[in-house]
ROLUM-477264 format. One record per residue (C-alpha): y, z, x. Coordinates in nm, 2 decimals. Each point is the difference from the previous one (the first is absolute). Last residue first. Example, Ala and Ser with C-alpha at 12.3 -4.5 7.8 and 13.67 -1.06 7.14 Angstrom:
<pts>
{pt {-0.11 0.71 1.37}} {pt {-0.34 0.07 -0.14}} 
</pts>
This chain:
<pts>
{pt {5.77 3.18 -2.47}} {pt {-0.40 0.03 0.07}} {pt {-0.12 0.06 0.37}} {pt {-0.19 -0.19 0.18}} {pt {-0.14 0.02 0.34}} {pt {-0.10 -0.27 0.27}} {pt {0.30 0.07 0.22}} {pt {0.26 -0.01 -0.26}} {pt {-0.04 -0.14 -0.36}} {pt {0.22 0.13 -0.28}} {pt {-0.16 -0.09 -0.34}} {pt {0.16 -0.13 -0.31}} {pt {-0.15 -0.06 -0.35}} {pt {0.23 -0.23 -0.19}} {pt {0.22 0.05 -0.31}} {pt {0.30 0.15 0.12}} {pt {-0.04 -0.21 0.34}} {pt {0.02 -0.34 -0.19}} {pt {0.37 -0.04 0.06}} {pt {0.03 0.18 0.33}} {pt {-0.29 -0.21 0.17}} {pt {0.22 -0.14 0.25}} {pt {0.12 0.34 0.08}} {pt {-0.29 0.17 0.06}} {pt {-0.03 -0.08 0.39}} {pt {-0.24 -0.14 0.25}} {pt {-0.20 -0.18 -0.30}} {pt {-0.32 -0.05 -0.15}} {pt {-0.12 -0.10 -0.34}} {pt {-0.31 0.05 -0.22}} {pt {0.00 -0.18 -0.35}} {pt {-0.24 0.06 -0.27}} {pt {-0.01 -0.37 -0.21}} {pt {0.12 -0.07 -0.33}} {pt {0.20 -0.29 0.10}} {pt {0.33 0.11 -0.19}} {pt {0.10 0.27 0.25}} {pt {-0.05 -0.17 0.31}} {pt {0.22 -0.29 -0.18}} {pt {0.27 0.25 -0.04}} {pt {-0.06 0.17 0.36}} {pt {0.03 -0.36 0.17}} {pt {0.32 -0.09 -0.24}} {pt {0.17 0.29 0.12}} {pt {-0.10 -0.06 0.37}} {pt {0.13 -0.36 -0.03}} {pt {0.32 0.11 -0.12}} {pt {0.05 0.27 0.27}} {pt {-0.08 -0.23 0.29}} {pt {-0.38 0.02 0.10}} {pt {-0.13 0.12 0.36}} {pt {-0.01 0.36 -0.10}} {pt {-0.23 -0.07 -0.33}} {pt {-0.27 -0.17 0.19}} {pt {-0.09 0.27 0.27}} {pt {-0.40 -0.01 -0.09}} {pt {-0.06 -0.10 -0.35}} {pt {-0.34 0.12 -0.15}} {pt {-0.09 -0.14 -0.36}} {pt {-0.31 0.14 -0.19}} {pt {-0.11 -0.19 -0.33}} {pt {-0.22 0.22 -0.21}} {pt {-0.24 -0.27 -0.17}} {pt {0.04 -0.24 -0.28}} {pt {0.31 -0.10 0.08}} {pt {0.19 0.16 0.27}} {pt {-0.11 -0.27 0.23}} {pt {0.22 -0.28 -0.17}} {pt {0.33 0.23 0.00}} {pt {-0.07 0.06 0.36}} {pt {-0.06 -0.38 0.08}} {pt {0.35 -0.08 -0.11}} {pt {0.17 0.28 0.18}} {pt {-0.18 -0.08 0.31}} {pt {0.09 -0.38 -0.04}} {pt {0.36 0.08 -0.05}} {pt {0.00 0.23 0.29}} {pt {-0.12 -0.27 0.21}} {pt {0.25 -0.24 -0.11}} {pt {0.27 0.25 0.09}} {pt {-0.12 0.06 0.34}} {pt {0.00 -0.36 0.03}} {pt {0.33 -0.07 -0.13}} {pt {0.11 0.29 0.23}} {pt {-0.15 -0.16 0.33}} {pt {0.19 -0.33 -0.09}} {pt {-0.25 -0.29 -0.13}} {pt {-0.19 -0.23 0.20}} {pt {-0.31 0.17 -0.01}} {pt {0.05 0.04 -0.37}} {pt {-0.01 -0.37 -0.03}} {pt {0.34 -0.13 -0.17}} {pt {0.02 -0.12 -0.35}} {pt {0.34 0.18 -0.03}} {pt {-0.08 0.16 -0.33}} {pt {-0.38 0.04 0.04}} {pt {0.02 0.12 0.35}} {pt {-0.35 -0.12 0.10}} {pt {-0.32 0.16 0.09}} {pt {-0.34 -0.20 0.09}} {pt {-0.31 0.23 -0.01}} {pt {-0.24 -0.17 0.25}} {pt {-0.38 -0.04 0.01}} {pt {-0.17 -0.08 0.30}} {pt {-0.27 0.26 -0.05}} {pt {-0.04 -0.14 -0.33}} {pt {-0.19 -0.29 0.18}} {pt {0.04 -0.29 0.23}} {pt {-0.02 0.00 0.39}} {pt {-0.32 0.19 0.04}} {pt {-0.05 0.09 0.40}} {pt {-0.16 -0.15 0.29}} {pt {0.26 -0.28 0.00}} {pt {-0.28 -0.27 0.06}} {pt {-0.22 0.20 -0.25}} {pt {0.25 -0.01 -0.25}} {pt {0.05 -0.37 0.03}} {pt {-0.38 -0.03 -0.02}} {pt {-0.04 0.22 -0.30}} {pt {0.28 -0.14 -0.20}} {pt {-0.18 -0.17 -0.27}} {pt {-0.20 0.29 -0.08}} {pt {0.30 0.25 -0.01}} {pt {0.21 -0.26 -0.20}} {pt {-0.26 -0.04 -0.28}} {pt {-0.05 0.39 -0.05}} {pt {0.36 0.03 0.00}} {pt {0.03 -0.27 -0.27}} {pt {-0.22 0.16 -0.21}} {pt {0.12 0.34 0.05}} {pt {0.35 -0.11 -0.11}} {pt {0.36 -0.03 0.19}} {pt {-0.17 -0.20 0.31}} {pt {0.22 0.04 0.33}} {pt {0.24 0.29 0.11}} {pt {0.09 0.05 -0.34}} {pt {0.42 0.02 -0.08}} {pt {0.09 0.27 -0.25}} {pt {0.34 -0.06 -0.11}} {pt {0.28 0.29 -0.03}} {pt {0.34 -0.04 -0.13}} {pt {0.21 0.29 0.13}} {pt {0.31 0.14 -0.22}} {pt {0.26 0.14 0.21}} {pt {0.04 0.39 -0.09}} {pt {0.35 0.09 -0.18}} {pt {-0.04 -0.23 -0.17}} {pt {-0.23 -0.28 -0.14}} {pt {-0.12 0.25 -0.27}} {pt {-0.39 0.02 -0.05}} {pt {-0.18 -0.20 -0.27}} {pt {-0.09 -0.27 0.24}} {pt {-0.15 0.24 0.23}} {pt {-0.24 0.13 -0.23}} {pt {-0.13 -0.36 -0.06}} {pt {0.02 -0.06 0.36}} {pt {-0.22 0.29 0.08}} {pt {-0.25 -0.10 -0.24}} {pt {-0.01 -0.35 0.18}} {pt {-0.05 0.15 0.32}} {pt {-0.25 0.24 -0.07}} {pt {-0.22 -0.26 -0.19}} {pt {0.02 -0.22 0.28}} {pt {-0.11 0.27 0.25}} {pt {-0.29 0.12 -0.23}} {pt {-0.13 -0.36 -0.04}} {pt {0.02 -0.06 0.36}} {pt {-0.18 0.32 0.08}} {pt {-0.26 -0.08 -0.27}} {pt {-0.08 -0.32 0.13}} {pt {-0.02 0.13 0.36}} {pt {-0.24 0.25 -0.13}} {pt {-0.27 -0.26 -0.12}} {pt {0.12 -0.28 0.22}} {pt {-0.02 0.23 0.34}} {pt {-0.33 0.12 -0.13}} {pt {-0.16 -0.33 -0.06}} {pt {0.15 -0.12 0.34}} {pt {-0.22 0.25 0.15}} {pt {-0.31 -0.11 -0.15}} {pt {0.05 -0.37 0.07}} {pt {0.10 0.09 0.35}} {pt {-0.35 0.19 0.02}} {pt {-0.18 -0.32 -0.13}} {pt {0.20 -0.22 0.24}} {pt {-0.10 0.16 0.32}} {pt {0.27 0.05 0.23}} {pt {0.02 -0.22 0.30}} {pt {-0.06 0.21 0.30}} {pt {0.29 0.04 0.22}} {pt {0.12 0.28 -0.26}} {pt {0.35 -0.04 -0.12}} {pt {-0.06 -0.12 -0.32}} {pt {-0.28 0.24 -0.06}} {pt {0.27 0.31 0.08}} {pt {0.24 -0.20 -0.21}} {pt {-0.24 0.01 -0.31}} {pt {-0.08 0.38 0.04}} {pt {0.39 0.07 0.03}} {pt {0.04 -0.20 -0.32}} {pt {-0.25 0.19 -0.19}} {pt {0.15 0.35 0.09}} {pt {0.35 -0.12 -0.08}} {pt {-0.14 -0.14 -0.36}} {pt {-0.17 0.34 -0.04}} {pt {0.34 0.19 0.08}} {pt {0.20 -0.19 -0.22}} {pt {-0.22 -0.01 -0.31}} {pt {-0.06 0.36 0.03}} {pt {0.38 0.07 0.03}} {pt {0.04 -0.19 -0.32}} {pt {-0.24 0.23 -0.22}} {pt {0.29 0.22 -0.09}} {pt {0.22 -0.26 -0.18}} {pt {0.37 0.09 -0.05}} {pt {0.06 0.21 0.30}} {pt {-0.25 -0.22 0.20}} {pt {0.23 -0.31 -0.07}} {pt {0.26 0.17 0.14}} {pt {-0.18 0.09 0.33}} {pt {-0.14 -0.34 0.03}} {pt {0.35 -0.16 -0.03}} {pt {0.11 0.20 0.27}} {pt {-0.31 -0.06 0.21}} {pt {0.07 -0.35 -0.04}} {pt {0.37 0.03 0.10}} {pt {-0.08 0.20 0.33}} {pt {-0.27 -0.29 0.05}} {pt {0.28 -0.26 -0.01}} {pt {0.15 0.14 0.31}} {pt {0.36 0.16 -0.01}} {pt {0.34 -0.14 -0.14}} {pt {-0.06 0.09 -0.37}} {pt {-0.17 0.33 0.07}} {pt {0.24 0.10 0.26}} {pt {0.16 0.30 -0.21}} {pt {-0.35 0.11 -0.04}} {pt {0.01 0.27 0.27}} {pt {0.29 0.14 -0.19}} {pt {-0.25 0.09 -0.30}} {pt {-0.05 -0.08 -0.30}} {pt {-0.30 0.14 -0.21}} {pt {-0.27 -0.08 -0.27}} {pt {-0.28 0.20 -0.18}} {pt {-0.18 -0.07 -0.31}} {pt {-0.21 0.33 -0.05}} {pt {-0.31 0.07 -0.19}} {pt {-0.23 -0.28 0.04}} {pt {0.13 -0.09 0.33}} {pt {-0.14 0.33 0.12}} {pt {-0.34 -0.15 -0.07}} {pt {0.08 -0.23 0.30}} {pt {-0.03 0.29 0.25}} {pt {-0.37 0.06 -0.14}} {pt {-0.09 0.35 -0.15}} {pt {-0.15 0.30 0.07}} {pt {0.02 0.27 -0.27}} {pt {0.27 0.27 -0.03}} {pt {0.20 -0.13 -0.28}} {pt {0.07 -0.32 0.20}} {pt {-0.11 0.02 0.37}} {pt {0.07 -0.24 0.26}} {pt {-0.11 -0.02 0.39}} {pt {0.15 -0.20 0.28}} {pt {-0.22 -0.07 0.31}} {pt {0.14 -0.03 0.33}} {pt {-0.01 0.38 0.07}} {pt {-0.38 0.03 -0.03}} {pt {-0.11 0.35 0.12}} {pt {0.37 0.12 -0.07}} {pt {0.03 -0.07 -0.34}} {pt {0.22 -0.23 -0.21}} {pt {0.20 0.04 -0.32}} {pt {0.07 -0.15 -0.35}} {pt {0.06 0.20 -0.32}} {pt {0.06 -0.06 -0.37}} {pt {-0.04 0.26 -0.24}} {pt {0.04 -0.14 -0.36}} {pt {0.15 0.15 -0.34}} {pt {0.01 -0.21 -0.30}} {pt {0.23 -0.01 -0.31}} {pt {0.18 -0.28 0.07}} {pt {-0.08 0.00 0.41}} {pt {0.12 0.30 0.19}} {pt {-0.11 -0.01 0.38}} {pt {-0.06 0.27 0.20}} {pt {0.04 -0.08 0.37}} {pt {-0.21 0.05 0.33}} {pt {0.03 -0.12 0.35}} {pt {-0.23 0.12 0.30}} {pt {0.02 -0.04 0.37}} {pt {-0.28 0.05 0.24}} {pt {-0.09 0.31 0.19}} {pt {0.05 0.15 0.32}} {pt {0.38 -0.07 -0.02}} {pt {0.16 -0.04 0.32}} {pt {0.26 -0.25 -0.15}} {pt {-0.02 -0.05 -0.33}} {pt {-0.25 -0.28 -0.15}} {pt {0.20 -0.33 -0.08}} {pt {-0.11 -0.15 0.35}} {pt {-0.35 0.05 -0.07}} {pt {0.02 -0.22 -0.28}} {pt {0.11 -0.31 0.13}} {pt {0.36 -0.11 -0.11}} {pt {0.06 -0.24 -0.27}} {pt {0.36 0.18 -0.06}} {pt {0.05 -0.04 -0.38}} {pt {-0.39 0.09 -0.04}} {pt {-0.31 -0.14 0.13}} {pt {-0.17 -0.12 -0.29}} {pt {-0.08 0.13 -0.35}} {pt {0.23 0.23 -0.17}} {pt {0.05 0.37 0.05}} {pt {0.09 -0.11 0.35}} {pt {0.37 -0.07 -0.10}} {pt {0.03 0.35 -0.11}} {pt {-0.05 0.14 0.40}} {pt {0.24 -0.28 0.10}} {pt {0.28 0.08 -0.23}} {pt {-0.06 0.36 0.12}} {pt {0.01 -0.10 0.38}} {pt {0.32 -0.21 -0.12}} {pt {0.19 0.35 -0.02}} {pt {-0.16 0.16 0.31}} {pt {0.33 0.15 0.16}} {pt {0.01 -0.31 0.25}} {pt {0.32 -0.10 -0.12}} {pt {0.20 0.28 -0.18}} {pt {-0.09 0.12 -0.35}} {pt {-0.02 -0.07 -0.35}} {pt {-0.30 -0.10 -0.23}} {pt {0.09 -0.09 -0.33}} {pt {-0.24 -0.01 -0.31}} {pt {0.10 -0.20 -0.32}} {pt {-0.25 0.01 -0.30}} {pt {-0.04 0.39 0.08}} {pt {-0.21 0.20 0.21}} {pt {-0.05 0.38 -0.07}} {pt {-0.20 0.04 0.33}} {pt {0.01 -0.15 0.36}} {pt {-0.24 0.20 0.23}} {pt {0.01 -0.03 0.38}} {pt {-0.27 0.11 0.26}} {pt {0.01 -0.09 0.36}} {pt {0.24 -0.28 -0.08}} {pt {0.09 -0.17 0.30}} {pt {-0.25 -0.30 -0.02}} {pt {-0.25 0.13 -0.25}} {pt {-0.16 0.33 0.05}} {pt {-0.01 0.09 -0.36}} {pt {0.23 -0.20 -0.27}} {pt {-0.01 0.13 -0.35}} {pt {0.16 -0.19 -0.30}} {pt {0.04 0.14 -0.33}} {pt {0.12 -0.18 -0.32}} {pt {-0.07 -0.36 0.04}} {pt {0.12 -0.18 -0.29}} 
</pts>
């Protein structure tokens, strides 16, 4: 569990400290006060670009001559760990990480925390582009396997290089393509396996969840081509001429899809009502939070979620969050939606980038 969090020159938070945290943590304040900024800061304690996927330079407080810094004390079993991530003014586009004061990589953060989140921007997940659902899968897979991020980034790097060669006016050297495709097969194979394992594990967890009040989703991992390393290698080799004509790679994990349907109605999530889509997204998030909290410290960030649920679903949400074992951080414009859990929660009022304990 994260016990003490500090934000320095991050967004509209010049200097913010949150101490004496709890299993439930509430951030209450008007729109634009800086509540989501706290969640975004917490999301950077995991590999990746955070819940907004913003550029690092945009996270630095306006007018600050330095970079930003985020720190947190993690209590895990009987161990205390200090996690930190920051940028510096002389290299604002590079994020640095420290663990217990020693330099580390961003991927090393995933060995300590399993972070996931649900934000209003994700409401269009089922109707938006497939790339959004691939990122969603990879973020959830990363929370279960810290190495997943490296598989994704290395596959993408090899894919870009192959596409560059395919788009070149000169015919690419076959031995160079062989080497690049070997990298795609190695990392793409692990990417495929990680995504497939994630969906299988999620479905096993969802099967034990109540069918109501959150609509139970059925998830299917649909590979964008070959579904194993040997078949991927063969496919890349056989489709070189076709891919060269298209000037891009037409098959592989970068074309994967996460298919979601309303299990009871057998209707695709994209064709379900807005309320049903929201309920299915909450159900997936809850199932994943329970999985992520096993073995590492699970942290769940919920931005403006409770206020959009009716009292029955809100009560079910709080019950399932309590059972998940994850530490939960939630935002809202008022305290009323959280009245049933407020007595056991740590609560802060956020206004103008300043935080006051209630």
